[in-house]
Each structure stands twice: as structure tokens, then as C-alpha cells.
C-alpha positions as CSV (number, residue, x, y, z in Angstrom):
1,M,0.0,0.0,0.0
2,K,1.7,3.3,-0.7
3,P,2.6,5.1,2.0
4,Q,-0.1,8.5,2.7
5,Y,3.2,11.0,2.7
6,N,5.9,12.1,1.4
7,T,8.8,9.4,1.6
8,N,11.6,11.5,1.4
9,F,10.6,13.5,4.4
10,P,9.3,10.7,7.1
11,A,10.1,12.5,10.5
12,I,9.5,15.9,11.5
13,D,12.9,16.8,11.4
14,D,13.6,16.4,7.9
15,L,10.8,18.7,7.4
16,R,12.3,20.9,9.8
17,L,15.7,21.0,7.6
18,K,14.1,21.5,4.8
19,A,12.8,24.2,5.9
20,K,15.7,25.9,6.7
21,K,16.7,25.4,3.7
22,R,14.1,26.9,1.9
23,I,12.9,30.6,3.3
24,P,15.2,33.7,4.7
25,R,16.7,33.0,7.2
26,F,15.2,35.6,9.5
27,A,11.6,33.8,9.2
28,F,13.2,30.7,10.0
29,E,14.7,31.6,13.0
30,Y,11.6,33.5,14.4
31,L,10.0,30.2,13.8
32,D,12.6,27.7,15.2
33,G,14.1,30.0,18.1
34,G,12.5,30.6,21.7
35,C,13.7,33.5,23.6
36,N,17.0,34.2,26.1
37,E,19.1,31.0,25.9
38,D,16.5,29.2,25.1
39,V,16.8,27.1,27.8
40,N,13.0,26.2,27.9
41,L,12.8,25.6,24.1
42,F,14.7,22.5,24.4
43,K,13.6,21.7,27.9
44,N,9.8,21.2,26.6
45,T,10.9,18.3,23.8
46,A,14.0,17.0,26.0
47,E,11.6,16.8,29.3
48,L,8.4,15.5,27.2
49,R,10.4,12.6,25.5
50,E,11.4,11.4,29.3
51,V,7.7,10.1,29.4
52,E,7.5,6.1,29.0
53,L,5.1,4.2,27.9
54,K,4.3,0.4,29.4
55,P,3.3,-2.3,26.4
56,Y,0.9,-5.3,26.9
57,Y,2.3,-7.6,24.7
58,L,0.0,-10.7,25.7
59,N,-3.4,-8.7,25.8
60,P,-5.8,-8.8,23.0
61,H,-6.0,-6.1,20.5
62,Q,-8.0,-5.6,17.6
63,A,-7.4,-2.6,16.2
64,S,-6.5,1.8,18.1
65,N,-9.4,4.3,17.2
66,L,-7.8,8.2,17.2
67,S,-11.2,9.8,17.3
68,T,-11.6,11.8,20.3
69,T,-14.9,14.1,21.7
70,L,-13.8,17.3,23.0
71,F,-16.4,19.8,23.4
72,G,-19.1,17.9,22.0
73,E,-17.2,17.3,18.7
74,V,-15.9,14.1,17.7
75,Y,-12.0,14.8,15.9
76,D,-10.4,12.0,13.9
77,A,-7.3,12.5,15.8
78,P,-6.5,13.6,19.3
79,F,-4.3,16.9,18.1
80,G,-4.8,20.0,16.7
81,I,-2.8,22.7,14.9
82,A,-1.8,25.8,17.3
83,P,-2.0,28.8,16.4
84,V,1.3,30.4,15.1
85,G,1.3,34.3,14.5
86,L,3.1,35.6,11.2
87,Q,2.3,32.1,9.6
88,G,2.2,34.2,6.2
89,L,6.3,35.0,6.9
90,M,7.0,31.7,7.1
91,W,5.8,30.4,3.9
92,P,3.0,32.0,1.9
93,N,-0.5,31.1,2.3
94,A,0.2,28.8,5.4
95,P,-2.6,29.5,7.5
96,E,-4.9,28.9,4.4
97,I,-3.2,26.0,3.6
98,L,-3.1,24.3,7.2
99,A,-6.6,25.3,7.8
100,K,-7.7,23.2,4.3
101,A,-5.6,20.6,5.7
102,A,-7.6,20.3,9.2
103,L,-11.3,20.7,7.5
104,K,-9.9,17.7,5.3
105,H,-9.0,15.7,8.5
106,N,-11.2,16.9,10.5
107,I,-9.3,18.1,13.3
108,P,-9.1,21.8,14.9
109,F,-7.5,24.9,13.9
110,V,-7.0,27.4,15.6
111,L,-6.6,30.8,13.9
112,S,-3.9,33.5,16.3
113,T,-5.2,37.2,16.2
114,V,-1.7,38.0,15.1
115,S,-2.0,35.6,11.8
116,T,-1.7,36.3,8.2
117,S,-5.1,35.1,7.3
118,S,-9.0,37.0,8.4
119,I,-11.1,35.3,10.4
120,E,-13.5,35.7,7.8
121,R,-11.5,34.0,5.3
122,I,-10.6,30.8,7.9
123,G,-14.3,30.5,8.4
124,E,-15.0,30.3,5.1
125,L,-12.4,27.7,4.5
126,T,-13.3,25.7,7.4
127,E,-16.7,26.1,7.3
128,G,-16.8,27.5,10.6
129,K,-15.0,24.6,12.1
130,F,-12.2,26.4,13.2
131,W,-11.0,27.9,16.8
132,F,-9.6,31.6,17.7
133,Q,-7.3,32.7,20.0
134,L,-7.7,36.3,21.1
135,Y,-4.9,38.6,22.0
136,H,-6.6,40.9,24.6
137,P,-7.4,44.3,23.0
138,S,-7.1,47.5,25.4
139,D,-10.2,48.7,23.7
140,N,-13.6,47.0,24.9
141,A,-15.0,48.0,21.3
142,L,-12.3,46.7,19.2
143,R,-12.5,43.5,21.9
144,D,-16.3,42.9,21.2
145,D,-16.1,43.9,17.2
146,I,-13.4,41.0,16.9
147,L,-15.3,38.5,18.7
148,D,-18.5,39.3,16.8
149,R,-16.6,38.5,13.7
150,A,-15.6,35.1,15.2
151,A,-18.8,34.2,16.2
152,R,-20.6,35.5,12.5
153,A,-18.1,33.0,11.3
154,G,-18.7,29.9,12.8
155,C,-15.9,29.9,15.7
156,K,-17.6,27.9,18.5
157,T,-14.5,27.7,20.7
158,L,-12.4,30.9,21.4
159,C,-9.0,30.4,23.3
160,L,-8.2,33.4,25.3
161,L,-4.1,34.0,25.5
162,S,-2.8,34.6,29.0
163,D,0.9,34.1,28.7
164,V,1.7,37.1,27.0
165,P,1.6,40.0,29.7
166,T,5.1,41.1,28.0
167,F,7.1,40.2,24.6
168,G,9.6,37.6,25.1
169,Y,13.1,38.7,24.8
170,R,14.6,37.1,21.7
171,P,17.7,37.7,20.2
172,R,17.4,36.2,16.9
173,D,14.6,38.6,16.4
174,I,16.3,41.5,17.5
175,R,19.1,40.9,15.4
176,N,16.7,40.1,11.9
177,G,14.8,43.8,13.0
178,L,12.0,41.3,12.7
179,A,8.4,42.7,11.8
180,M,5.3,43.2,9.5
181,P,6.7,43.6,6.9
182,P,9.9,42.2,7.6
183,K,12.6,45.2,7.5
184,M,14.7,45.1,4.3
185,T,18.2,45.7,5.5
186,L,20.4,44.3,3.2
187,R,21.1,41.1,5.1
188,N,17.6,40.0,4.8
189,I,17.0,41.2,0.9
190,L,20.4,38.9,0.4
191,Q,18.6,36.2,2.2
192,I,15.3,36.6,-0.3
193,M,17.3,36.7,-2.6
194,G,18.6,33.0,-2.1
195,K,15.5,31.7,-1.8
196,P,13.7,32.3,-4.9
197,K,10.7,29.7,-4.5
198,W,9.7,31.9,-1.1
199,A,9.9,35.4,-2.7
200,I,8.5,34.2,-5.7
201,N,5.2,32.8,-3.5
202,T,4.9,35.8,-1.5
203,L,5.2,37.7,-4.6
204,A,2.0,36.0,-6.1
205,Y,-0.2,36.1,-2.6
206,G,1.2,39.8,-1.8
207,Q,3.3,41.2,1.5
208,P,1.8,39.1,4.4
209,N,0.1,41.8,7.4
210,F,-2.0,41.1,10.1
211,A,-4.9,40.5,8.4
212,T,-8.0,40.0,11.2
213,L,-6.3,43.6,12.0
214,K,-6.4,45.4,9.1
215,K,-9.8,46.9,9.3
216,Y,-8.7,48.7,12.4
217,M,-5.2,49.7,11.4
218,P,-4.3,53.2,10.2
219,K,-2.7,53.3,6.7
220,G,1.2,53.7,5.9
221,L,2.2,52.8,9.1
222,N,6.5,52.7,9.4
223,M,8.4,49.8,11.3
224,G,8.2,52.0,14.3
225,Q,4.4,53.1,14.3
226,L,3.4,49.6,13.6
227,G,5.5,48.3,16.7
228,S,3.8,51.5,18.5
229,Y,0.5,51.1,17.2
230,M,0.5,47.1,18.6
231,N,1.3,47.7,22.1
232,E,-1.0,50.1,22.4
233,T,-3.7,48.5,20.8
234,F,-3.5,44.9,23.0
235,S,-2.7,44.3,26.7
236,G,-2.1,41.1,27.4
237,R,-1.6,41.0,30.8
238,I,-5.5,39.7,31.6
239,N,-7.0,39.3,34.9
240,E,-10.7,38.3,36.0
241,A,-11.7,42.2,35.1
242,K,-10.8,41.5,31.6
243,I,-12.1,37.9,31.3
244,A,-15.8,38.2,32.7
245,P,-17.3,40.2,30.1
246,I,-15.8,38.1,27.5
247,R,-17.3,34.8,29.2
248,D,-20.6,36.8,29.0
249,K,-20.3,37.7,25.6
250,W,-19.0,34.7,24.2
251,K,-21.6,32.0,24.3
252,G,-19.3,28.9,22.7
253,N,-16.4,27.3,24.3
254,L,-14.2,29.3,26.3
255,V,-10.8,28.1,26.8
256,L,-7.4,29.5,29.0
257,K,-4.4,29.0,26.8
258,G,-1.0,29.7,28.6
259,V,-1.7,27.9,31.9
260,A,1.6,27.1,33.5
261,S,0.5,26.4,37.3
262,E,-2.2,25.2,39.4
263,E,-3.7,28.5,40.9
264,D,-4.4,29.7,37.3
265,T,-6.4,26.5,36.9
266,E,-8.2,26.7,39.7
267,M,-9.2,30.4,39.1
268,A,-10.2,29.3,35.3
269,I,-12.7,26.9,36.8
270,R,-14.0,29.7,38.9
271,L,-14.2,32.2,36.4
272,G,-16.0,29.7,33.9
273,F,-14.0,28.3,31.1
274,D,-14.9,25.3,29.9
275,G,-11.1,24.2,28.9
276,I,-7.4,24.8,29.4
277,I,-4.3,24.9,27.0
278,V,-1.1,24.0,29.5
279,S,1.4,26.1,27.6
280,N,4.7,28.0,28.0
281,H,4.3,29.5,24.5
282,G,6.4,27.2,22.5
283,G,9.7,28.2,25.0
284,R,8.9,31.7,23.7
285,Q,7.9,33.9,26.9
286,L,9.9,32.6,30.3
287,D,12.9,30.9,29.6
288,A,13.1,30.3,33.5
289,G,9.8,28.7,33.9
290,Q,8.9,25.1,33.3
291,S,8.2,22.7,30.8
292,S,4.8,21.7,29.8
293,I,5.2,18.5,30.4
294,K,6.5,19.0,33.6
295,T,3.9,21.5,34.6
296,L,0.9,19.2,33.2
297,P,0.6,16.0,35.9
298,P,-0.6,18.2,39.3
299,I,-3.0,19.9,37.5
300,V,-4.3,16.4,35.9
301,E,-4.2,15.4,39.4
302,K,-6.5,17.9,41.0
303,Y,-8.5,19.1,37.6
304,K,-9.1,16.2,35.7
305,R,-12.9,15.6,35.8
306,K,-13.3,19.3,36.3
307,I,-12.0,20.8,33.1
308,S,-10.8,19.9,29.8
309,I,-7.2,19.6,30.1
310,M,-5.0,20.2,27.0
311,M,-1.5,20.7,26.0
312,D,1.0,22.3,23.9
313,S,4.6,23.3,23.8
314,G,7.2,20.8,22.8
315,L,5.3,18.5,21.0
316,R,6.7,17.6,17.6
317,S,5.7,14.0,16.8
318,G,3.2,11.2,16.8
319,P,5.0,9.3,20.0
320,D,5.0,12.7,21.7
321,V,0.9,13.3,21.4
322,A,1.0,10.0,22.6
323,R,3.3,10.6,25.9
324,T,1.2,14.1,26.2
325,L,-2.3,12.1,26.4
326,A,-0.6,8.9,28.5
327,S,0.6,11.9,30.9
328,G,-3.2,13.3,31.0
329,A,-4.0,15.6,28.5
330,D,-7.2,15.1,26.7
331,F,-5.8,16.5,23.8
332,A,-2.8,18.1,22.4
333,F,-1.9,20.7,19.9
334,L,1.6,20.9,18.1
335,G,2.8,24.4,16.1
336,R,6.1,24.5,14.9
337,T,5.9,20.7,13.1
338,F,3.0,22.3,11.0
339,M,4.8,25.0,10.0
340,Y,8.0,23.2,8.9
341,A,6.1,21.0,6.8
342,V,4.5,24.0,5.1
343,A,7.7,25.9,4.3
344,A,9.5,22.3,3.3
345,L,6.4,21.5,1.4
346,G,4.0,24.3,0.4
347,T,0.8,23.6,-0.4
348,E,1.3,19.7,0.5
349,G,2.5,20.4,3.8
350,G,-0.3,20.2,6.1
351,D,-1.7,16.6,4.9
352,H,1.7,15.6,4.9
353,A,2.0,16.4,8.6
354,I,-0.9,15.1,9.8
355,N,-0.6,12.0,7.8
356,I,2.7,11.2,9.8
357,L,1.1,12.2,12.8
358,K,-1.9,9.9,12.8
359,I,0.8,6.9,11.5
360,Q,2.8,7.4,14.1
361,L,0.5,7.3,16.7
362,K,-1.3,4.8,15.6
363,Q,1.9,2.6,15.4
364,V,2.4,3.3,18.9
365,M,-0.8,2.9,20.4
366,D,-0.8,-0.4,18.4
367,Q,2.3,-1.2,19.9
368,V,1.6,-0.6,23.0
369,C,-1.9,-2.3,23.0
370,C,-4.0,0.6,23.6
371,A,-7.6,0.4,21.9
372,E,-8.7,3.8,22.5
373,V,-6.7,7.1,23.1
374,S,-8.3,7.3,26.6
375,D,-7.0,4.4,28.0
376,L,-3.0,5.5,27.1
377,P,-2.8,7.0,30.5
378,N,-3.1,3.0,31.7
379,H,-0.1,2.9,30.0
380,L,2.2,5.4,31.6
381,I,5.1,4.4,33.3
382,K,5.0,6.5,36.5
383,K,8.6,7.8,38.3
């Protein structure tokens, strides 16, 4: 039987290396890097891969079922596509490529406020089957308008971002003069000239921009003005007073993304959230913090039956998804994995990555004799 993926790139690391060769350095370093010294970036994956599973080879086993129910929706796999900012910078039209793949494979796609496709376009491509991640606006009227647009586009799950009270200190991006659009230094121009496919596709699709926010932004902003506008328009630090009106207004599922403590989980439950995503923003915000997989177990132990618990940060592969679910998460999200795939393979990237992850996850489940995703915690080797 012919594999359902490009056999030249059977591993996510293959896609990462291909992406590095195919896109400008400033775009790859934005995607690939963490903050400060990248300590938490590497801990996320390294400590996740310390999780071990126990196989039961003599148990009866027919087949493994990847389908998972979350917020009343049945998904074909227990993982989704995490929100990533500036997606069109890494590869032109990236959010639309991934949104189409998510719909085809019946998994969630989460659109970021600062991605490069609009709420309306993603709603159209996914038939309303998408999630939206909100960076909290300083202005209540702007907040309400964005929420109204998401609801009209069919979005049923809103993720409120909690882990960007400040912007992470990212030395690579500072050196690269990264902005939207990218700052055209001589070094960046030379990088673009060396990546002709990226450059041609960027010309074809147009210069990437904050598509959802475009209607609110004054025209003709230069780099400095754009940075000032973003700082003035969005207030990253949220609290109970900011959350309450969103919970009152939003009629769908409400998820708190960026949870890294039991205390914030307790508050999320009290404030009426339907779910949390345990996350450290992919190691891009707090280098001195814990990895997500270290944060997850105590939260699961205390709150498993009280709120839906999901996790992102550090996952790269199907076995990583299995490790996350075995550790007690109800669902997993991956960001960089999908962006590596699209940057490496363009329009084929979304399908390719999803197929690899499903095949890898099913192989792990078949190997350990696990019929249902919900049974994976029974295979966790506790330390």
C-alpha cells in the first residue's frame, strides 16, 4: 500500500531541515527560536521525551481508534494545529493551507489574532470549524467587534491567551529587525534573494500582513509606528475583570491558553472556562519556567474531572502526542511541526504532517496494545 505522505520526508526533523533551506533565515529563526538562551525551548521536547509507556503484548488487541470527543465534537485524531503568529512570513498562504488540511482531516485549526489570514477567510475555508485565539485588545469596542466577527464566521471555541503579559526577549528576532512586513536590511534582502521559491510565492500572494487586524489599523504605518500601534492596541496581561465580560459575551466554548500553574487552573474553573491549554508558548516567553510536560501532571491530578485539559509546547511527533495524552491531557496541539511542514512542502505540507502524526500515533497505540486514546494513561510508567 502506497504511503499517504512524501517518503522523502518521513520525519519531522527532515521537514525542519528542508524548511531551513527553503525560507529566509529571519523567517526560519522566528519560527525555530525561543527566548533568551532557549533553555525552555529545548526542555519542552527533551523532558516530554522522558515520558515512557508500558506495552502489554499478550493482551487481546484488534485495532487502535484515534477519534476523540472534545466539547461535544468528534475529531478524527486527538491533536490539532496550534495558533502561530506571522504564519505567512514563514510560507505564503500558510494559514489557509493548514486550515484546509485541518478540515479535510477533521482536526481543529486555531487561528491567531496576529496570523496572516482573516477570521472571515478561515471561517469560509473551514466551514466555520475553526478555533480562534484572542490577544486581548485594550479597547472594549475592538474586543467586542473581533468576537462578533469570530462568531459570525462560525467559530465555536475561543482561546483567550494568558501568557503574553510582555513580549519575550528574542535575540534572533532583534538581530534580524523582525517586523511585519520584515525590515529590509541588506542582510535580509540577501537572504530573500537566496530563497527564490519563497520570494516568488510571496510576490504571488502579496506581502504578509495582520489580516484580521487590517480594518482597524491606520494606513501607511512605518516599522516604528506599527510596533507602537500593536503595543497600544493590545493589553497582554489579563485578569478577572477582563475575562468576565468575554465569558458573558461569548456563547461558545471558552479556553484559557497559557496555563502554567494549579492556581491559574483553579481560577479558570471559577471564572467559567470550559478548558485550559497547559502551555509555555513554545518556550518563547519565560526561559526560567517549567516545561509544559512538568506543569501538566499536578494539574491533571487535581482537576482532571473538572475542566478539559489540553497541552501544547514541545510536541513534534506522534509519539510525543502519545506521551502527552498518557500524561493525562485530553488533547494535544502542535505548532512548529505544521509550520516546518508547510515551509518545506508548500501546499502539500499540511496533509503530509497530519498523515505522519496519525500513522506514528497509531503505531504507538498498536504497539502498546491500546485500543482508545482515553486508555493511554493506563500505559504511563510513573516515576
